[in-house]
C-alpha positions in Angstrom: -0.1 0.1 0.1 1.1 3.4 -0.9 1.2 6.1 1.8 0.7 9.7 0.6 3.9 11.4 2.5 2.2 14.8 1.7 -0.1 14.2 4.4 1.6 13.0 7.7 0.5 13.2 11.4 2.7 15.7 12.2 0.9 18.3 9.6 -2.5 17.0 11.1 -1.0 18.1 15.0 0.2 21.4 13.6 -3.6 22.0 12.2 -4.9 21.0 15.3 -2.8 23.1 17.3 -3.5 26.3 15.0 -7.4 25.6 15.5 -6.9 25.3 19.3 -4.9 28.3 19.5 -7.6 30.3 17.7 -10.7 28.7 19.5 -9.2 28.7 22.8 -8.2 32.7 22.6 -10.5 35.1 24.1 -13.0 36.5 21.7 -16.5 37.6 21.2 -17.8 33.8 21.3 -15.8 32.8 24.3 -16.3 35.8 26.3 -20.4 34.9 25.5 -20.0 31.6 26.7 -18.3 32.6 29.8 -21.2 35.2 30.6 -24.0 33.1 29.9 -22.1 30.2 32.2 -21.5 32.6 34.9 -25.0 34.1 35.0 -27.3 31.5 33.8 -25.6 28.3 34.2 -24.2 25.1 32.8 -27.2 24.0 30.8 -27.9 27.3 28.7 -24.0 27.8 28.2 -24.0 24.4 26.6 -26.7 25.4 24.4 -24.9 28.5 23.5 -21.8 26.8 23.0 -23.3 24.0 20.8 -24.6 27.1 18.4 -21.2 28.4 18.1 -19.7 24.9 17.2 -22.5 24.6 14.8 -21.4 27.7 13.2 -17.8 27.0 12.8 -18.5 23.7 11.4 -20.6 25.0 8.8 -17.5 27.4 7.7 -15.4 24.6 7.9 -16.9 22.6 5.6 -17.4 25.5 3.3 -13.7 26.2 3.6 -12.9 22.3 3.2 -14.7 21.8 -0.1 -13.3 25.1 -1.6 -16.1 27.4 -1.2 -13.9 30.1 0.3 -12.3 31.0 -3.0 -16.0 31.3 -4.3 -17.4 33.3 -1.6 -14.5 35.9 -2.0 -16.0 36.7 -5.2 -19.5 37.3 -4.3 -18.8 40.8 -2.7 -22.6 41.4 -2.0 -22.9 38.3 0.2 -19.8 39.0 2.2 -20.8 42.9 2.8 -24.1 41.8 3.9 -22.5 39.5 6.5 -19.9 41.7 7.4 -22.5 44.6 8.2 -25.0 42.1 9.9 -22.4 40.4 12.0 -20.8 44.0 12.8 -24.1 45.4 13.9 -24.6 42.3 16.0 -21.3 42.4 17.6 -22.1 46.3 18.4 -25.5 45.7 19.9 -23.9 43.1 22.3 -21.4 45.7 23.5 -24.4 48.0 23.9 -26.1 45.6 26.0 -23.1 44.8 28.1 -22.1 48.3 28.9 -25.8 49.1 29.8 -25.6 46.5 32.1 -22.2 47.5 33.5 -23.5 51.1 34.3 -26.4 49.9 36.5 -26.0 48.7 40.3 -26.1 45.3 41.4 -29.5 45.6 42.8 -31.1 47.2 39.5 -28.8 45.2 37.1 -30.4 43.1 34.7 -28.0 40.0 33.8 -26.5 40.7 30.4 -26.9 37.1 29.6 -30.6 37.7 29.5 -30.5 39.8 26.6 -29.5 36.9 24.5 -32.7 35.1 25.0 -34.6 33.2 27.6 -34.8 29.7 25.8 -32.0 27.2 25.3 -33.3 27.4 21.8 -32.7 30.8 21.3 -29.3 30.6 23.0 -28.2 27.9 20.4 -29.4 30.3 17.7 -27.4 33.3 19.1 -24.4 31.0 19.3 -24.5 30.0 15.8 -25.3 33.5 14.5 -22.3 34.9 16.1 -20.2 32.4 13.7 -22.2 32.3 10.7 -22.4 36.4 10.5 -18.7 36.5 10.3 -17.3 35.7 6.8 -13.7 36.0 8.1 -14.3 32.7 9.6 -14.0 30.9 6.2 -10.8 32.4 5.5 -9.4 31.4 8.9 -10.6 28.1 8.4 -9.0 28.1 4.8 -5.8 29.1 6.3 -6.1 26.5 8.9 -6.7 23.6 6.4 -3.7 24.6 4.3 -1.5 24.0 7.1 -2.5 20.7 7.6 -3.5 19.3 4.1 -2.1 18.8 0.8 -3.1 21.3 -2.0 -5.8 18.6 -3.5 -6.6 16.5 -0.6 -8.6 13.4 -0.7 -12.0 13.4 0.6 -10.9 10.7 3.3 -7.9 13.2 4.4 -10.2 16.2 4.4 -12.9 14.8 6.6 -9.9 13.4 9.2 -8.7 16.8 9.5 -11.8 18.7 9.6 -13.2 16.0 12.1 -10.2 16.8 14.6 -10.7 20.5 14.5 -14.5 20.0 15.2 -13.5 17.8 18.0 -11.1 20.2 19.5 -13.8 22.7 19.1 -16.0 21.2 20.9 -13.9 20.3 23.9 -12.7 23.9 23.9 -16.3 25.6 23.9 -17.8 22.9 26.2 -14.6 23.5 28.6 -15.4 27.3 28.8 -19.0 26.4 29.4 -18.3 23.8 32.2 -15.6 25.9 33.9 -17.2 29.2 34.1 -20.4 27.7 35.5 -18.9 26.6 38.6 -19.9 28.3 41.9 -16.5 29.5 42.3 -16.7 31.3 39.0 -20.1 32.7 39.8 -18.7 34.0 43.4 -15.8 35.7 41.5 -18.2 37.3 38.8 -20.4 38.7 41.6 -17.4 40.6 43.0 -16.4 41.9 39.8 -19.5 42.1 37.4 -18.9 45.9 36.2 -15.4 45.0 35.3 -16.3 41.8 33.6 -19.3 43.4 31.8 -17.3 46.5 30.8 -14.3 44.0 29.2 -17.2 42.5 27.3 -18.5 45.6 26.1 -14.9 46.6 24.9 -14.2 43.1 23.2 -17.7 43.2 21.4 -17.2 47.0 20.3 -13.8 46.3 19.1 -14.5 43.2 17.3 -17.8 44.9 15.7 -15.8 47.9 14.5 -12.8 46.0 13.0 -15.5 43.4 11.2 -17.1 46.6 9.7 -13.9 48.4 8.6 -12.4 44.9 7.1 -11.6 44.9 3.6 -12.1 40.9 3.2 
């Protein structure tokens, strides 16, 4: 049996590592999972995380099957997605900032503004990824690290499946860890600082997405 030397485990490990760094780094999705876990509990946070994973998987599949190049030629679609995603992030920044300005007794939980039911939280999580077209190009770059230029279907599925598993572990770990009692106590003591940080991160991400050229 002939083994394709261009597709080796070392490349896969590098691909998974690149994806892990990207998913584990603090960003709008992770910070939202943290907020929901702390303020609403484990199950709602897992619902939100599942939505984030679904959005990530969707972009990963599109990138894996070569649609990143095709999508880059559809300027109107990219612009619409960027505007929707940017405005959504700015709305999250406004919600977090408004909550941070209120006293503890009068403050409505920021996480409550994301939706009441787990289904709503799932859809919010998916929307955060699906309205960010930059994700598909990040996926394309990640895939190029671990797969040959023209990967077989088997190689592609192995590479993507590993990344999806890494993403599930990462996002679910955020949901589980920050839903603990100790994390909730820490949030109670630092609520305003935490929500101000959320507002800054969301605002920066929203403006950056709206002004991006890709």
